[in-house]
C-alpha positions in Angstrom: 61.6 13.0 -4.4 61.2 11.8 -7.8 59.0 9.0 -9.2 62.4 7.2 -10.3 64.1 7.5 -7.3 61.2 5.8 -5.1 61.3 2.9 -7.9 64.6 2.2 -7.1 64.1 2.6 -3.5 61.0 0.1 -4.1 63.4 -2.1 -5.9 65.9 -2.7 -2.6 63.5 -3.0 -0.8 62.0 -6.0 -3.0 65.3 -7.5 -2.9 65.0 -7.7 1.0 61.3 -9.0 0.7 62.2 -12.0 -2.0 64.9 -13.2 0.8 62.6 -13.1 3.6 59.8 -14.7 1.5 62.2 -17.5 0.4 63.8 -17.9 4.2 60.1 -18.3 5.3 58.6 -20.6 2.6 61.6 -23.0 2.6 60.2 -26.8 3.3 57.5 -24.9 5.4 53.2 -24.9 4.9 53.0 -21.8 2.6 49.0 -20.9 3.7 50.2 -20.1 7.1 52.8 -18.2 6.2 51.1 -16.2 3.6 48.4 -15.8 6.2 50.4 -14.6 8.8 52.2 -12.6 7.0 49.3 -10.7 5.3 47.6 -10.2 8.9 50.7 -8.5 9.9 50.5 -5.8 7.1 47.2 -5.6 8.2 47.8 -4.9 11.7 50.1 -2.3 10.6 47.8 -0.7 8.5 44.8 -0.7 10.7 45.7 2.4 13.2 46.1 4.3 10.2 42.7 3.8 8.8 41.1 4.4 12.2 43.4 7.9 13.2 42.4 8.7 9.3 38.9 8.5 10.4 39.2 10.2 13.6 40.9 12.9 11.3 38.0 13.1 8.8 35.6 13.9 11.6 37.7 16.7 13.5 39.1 14.9 16.2 42.8 15.9 17.4 44.6 14.7 14.4 43.9 17.3 11.8 47.8 17.7 10.5 47.2 13.8 9.2 44.4 15.3 6.8 47.4 17.2 5.3 49.8 14.6 5.3 50.9 11.4 2.9 50.1 8.9 5.2 46.2 10.1 5.3 43.6 7.0 4.2 40.8 8.8 2.2 37.0 7.5 3.1 36.2 5.7 0.2 32.2 4.7 -1.6 31.0 1.4 -1.6 32.5 1.2 -5.2 35.8 2.0 -4.3 36.1 -0.6 -1.4 34.9 -3.3 -4.3 37.5 -1.8 -6.9 40.4 -2.5 -3.9 39.0 -5.8 -2.9 39.6 -6.9 -6.5 43.2 -5.8 -6.3 44.2 -8.0 -3.5 42.3 -10.8 -5.0 44.2 -10.4 -8.1 47.6 -9.7 -5.9 46.4 -13.0 -3.6 46.4 -15.3 -6.3 49.4 -13.9 -7.7 51.2 -14.8 -4.1 49.7 -18.1 -3.8 51.0 -19.3 -6.8 54.3 -17.6 -6.3 55.2 -18.9 -2.9 53.9 -22.2 -3.7 56.8 -22.3 -6.6 59.3 -20.3 -4.3 59.3 -23.3 -1.8 61.1 -25.7 -4.7 63.0 -23.6 -6.8 66.1 -21.5 -6.2 66.0 -17.8 -5.5 68.6 -17.3 -8.1 66.2 -19.0 -10.5 62.9 -17.5 -9.1 63.7 -13.8 -9.0 64.8 -13.7 -12.7 61.7 -15.1 -13.8 59.9 -12.7 -11.7 62.1 -10.2 -13.0 60.5 -10.6 -16.7 57.4 -8.8 -15.8 58.1 -5.6 -17.4 57.7 -7.3 -20.7 54.5 -8.4 -19.9 53.5 -5.3 -18.1 54.7 -3.3 -21.1 52.6 -5.6 -23.7 49.4 -4.9 -21.7 50.4 -1.3 -21.3 50.1 -1.3 -25.4 47.0 -2.9 -25.8 45.0 -1.7 -22.9 46.3 1.9 -22.1 47.4 2.9 -25.1 51.0 3.3 -24.4 53.5 3.2 -27.3 57.0 1.6 -26.9 60.0 3.6 -28.6 62.1 1.0 -30.7 64.7 0.9 -28.0 62.2 -0.2 -25.8 61.1 -3.1 -28.2 64.7 -4.0 -28.2 64.9 -4.6 -24.9 62.2 -6.8 -24.8 63.7 -8.8 -27.0 67.2 -9.0 -24.8 64.9 -9.7 -21.9 63.3 -13.0 -23.8 66.9 -14.2 -24.9 67.9 -13.8 -21.0 65.0 -15.9 -20.2 65.8 -18.5 -22.5 69.5 -18.4 -21.4 68.1 -19.4 -17.9 66.5 -22.4 -19.0 69.7 -23.7 -20.2 71.2 -23.1 -16.7 68.0 -24.4 -14.9 68.5 -27.6 -16.8 71.9 -28.1 -15.1 70.0 -28.3 -11.9 67.2 -30.8 -13.2 65.0 -27.9 -13.5 63.3 -28.2 -16.9 61.3 -25.4 -17.7 58.8 -26.2 -20.1 57.5 -28.8 -17.9 58.5 -27.8 -14.3 55.4 -27.3 -12.1 57.1 -24.5 -10.0 58.3 -22.5 -13.3 54.6 -23.1 -14.5 53.0 -21.8 -11.6 55.8 -18.6 -11.4 55.4 -17.7 -14.9 51.4 -17.8 -14.2 51.8 -15.6 -11.1 53.9 -13.3 -12.9 51.6 -12.6 -15.4 48.8 -11.8 -12.5 51.4 -9.4 -11.1 51.9 -7.6 -14.4 47.8 -7.2 -14.5 47.8 -5.5 -11.1 50.6 -3.3 -12.2 48.2 -2.0 -14.7 45.2 -2.2 -12.5 47.4 -0.1 -9.8 48.0 2.8 -12.2 44.0 2.9 -13.0 43.1 3.0 -9.4 45.6 5.6 -8.7 45.5 7.7 -11.4 42.1 7.4 -12.9 40.2 6.6 -9.9 42.0 9.4 -8.1 43.1 7.2 -4.7 45.8 8.1 -3.0 49.0 5.6 -2.2 48.6 5.4 1.4 44.7 4.8 0.8 45.2 1.9 -1.9 47.7 0.6 0.1 46.2 0.2 3.3 42.9 -1.2 2.3 44.8 -3.5 -0.1 46.5 -4.9 3.0 43.3 -5.1 5.2 41.5 -7.1 2.2 44.2 -9.4 2.0 43.1 -11.3 4.9 40.1 -12.7 3.9 41.6 -13.3 0.7 43.7 -15.7 2.3 41.6 -17.1 5.0 39.8 -19.8 2.7 43.2 -21.4 1.7 44.4 -21.0 5.5 41.4 -23.3 6.3 42.0 -25.8 3.8 45.3 -26.3 5.1 44.2 -26.5 8.8 41.8 -29.3 7.5 43.4 -31.2 5.5 47.1 -30.7 5.0 48.6 -29.5 8.3 49.9 -32.9 9.2 51.3 -33.9 6.1 52.9 -30.0 5.7 53.7 -28.7 9.1 54.2 -25.3 9.8 56.9 -23.6 12.0 57.0 -20.2 13.1 59.9 -18.0 11.7 60.9 -14.6 12.3 61.5 -14.1 8.2 57.6 -14.2 8.1 56.7 -10.9 9.8 59.4 -9.4 8.0 57.9 -10.1 4.6 54.9 -8.0 5.3 57.3 -4.7 6.6 59.4 -5.2 3.8 56.7 -5.1 1.2 54.9 -2.3 3.1 57.6 0.0 2.5 58.5 -1.2 -1.1 54.9 -0.9 -2.0 54.4 2.6 -0.5 57.5 3.8 -2.3 55.9 2.0 -5.4 52.3 3.7 -5.2 53.7 7.2 -4.6 55.8 7.0 -7.6 53.3 5.6 -10.1 50.7 8.4 -8.6 53.0 11.2 -10.1 51.3 12.2 -13.4 54.1 12.1 -15.0 54.9 8.6 -14.2 55.1 5.4 -16.7 54.2 2.4 -15.5 56.4 1.1 -18.4 59.5 2.4 -16.5 58.6 1.9 -13.3 58.4 -1.7 -13.6 61.8 -2.3 -15.4 63.4 0.3 -12.6 62.1 -2.6 -9.7 63.4 -5.6 -11.3 67.0 -4.6 -10.0 66.0 -6.2 -7.0 67.0 -9.5 -8.4 70.4 -8.2 -7.6 70.1 -8.3 -3.9 68.0 -11.7 -4.2 71.0 -13.5 -6.5 73.7 -12.4 -4.3 71.9 -13.9 -1.2 71.1 -17.3 -3.1 74.7 -17.2 -4.0 76.4 -16.3 -0.5 73.8 -17.0 2.2 72.2 -20.3 0.6 75.1 -21.5 -1.8 73.2 -21.9 -4.8 75.0 -23.2 -7.7 76.0 -22.6 -11.0 76.1 -18.5 -10.3 78.8 -17.4 -12.7 76.1 -18.8 -15.5 73.4 -16.9 -14.0 75.1 -13.6 -13.4 75.5 -13.7 -17.0 71.9 -14.1 -17.4 71.1 -11.4 -14.8 73.2 -9.4 -16.5 72.0 -9.6 -19.6 68.4 -9.5 -18.0 69.3 -5.9 -16.6 70.6 -4.7 -19.7 67.2 -5.4 -21.1 65.1 -3.8 -18.3 67.4 -0.5 -18.8 66.9 -0.7 -22.5 63.2 -0.8 -21.9 63.5 2.0 -19.4 65.8 4.0 -21.3 64.3 4.0 -24.5 60.9 5.0 -23.0 62.5 8.0 -21.3 65.0 9.1 -24.1 
């Protein structure tokens, strides 16, 4: 499967991930939701790490060493590099989950969808990528769409320039863009395989999230109670599948992060439809126009780079 098709499949799974995430945090304590989510992901990955270790020592799983599921043995410094990835993503998730609790998904998902702009700018400054003129134009269209969303948000009482949820989500988006660039470094420069990065990244997320859970348990569990929902483990399962497609796509030598990142933003279509059809969110016509404009922008960014 090509890296472009893998990116689109990742986008579809990310849309389902956004729906599960919104369902899990709606009027719920965020810290335990996040911890249970990352524990689910780690539980899925630990058997793969163990099986790969047995295979590397000549066990009865030698076939695994030749498969895409093999988790490479890592040196100490490589473990440190992956743990930094988990810390970066953990901070981004903390901010975005808190923001999503107070924002409509039909507003929150498009804000997150502006991440290709920041990713491309970071790619230009850090990795020397050079966008085509069409891609610069696409970035301008994304900014126009973002401004249009600020006007739609005002009709729902959301003032982008001083809303706490919007500020947290923008910060989470910037951290996510930095993570995307770091992924390319780990996969292409350090040489980690997609399965290796995904497995250890998921495992290291557990200690990253634990301090916030302890703080919630000691000081906030009565004022912000937690209720179990089956959407909580689904967050991890959808994200694991989406990330595996993403990591595999970005590991291709010819893959460009400045194209992959915009393609994954197609996930907002699924999130938008869920917000309107399942959650009854308002102003769907105005939001549909803004989302259409945003998607035109991200498509221009991808097309300009591949043309």
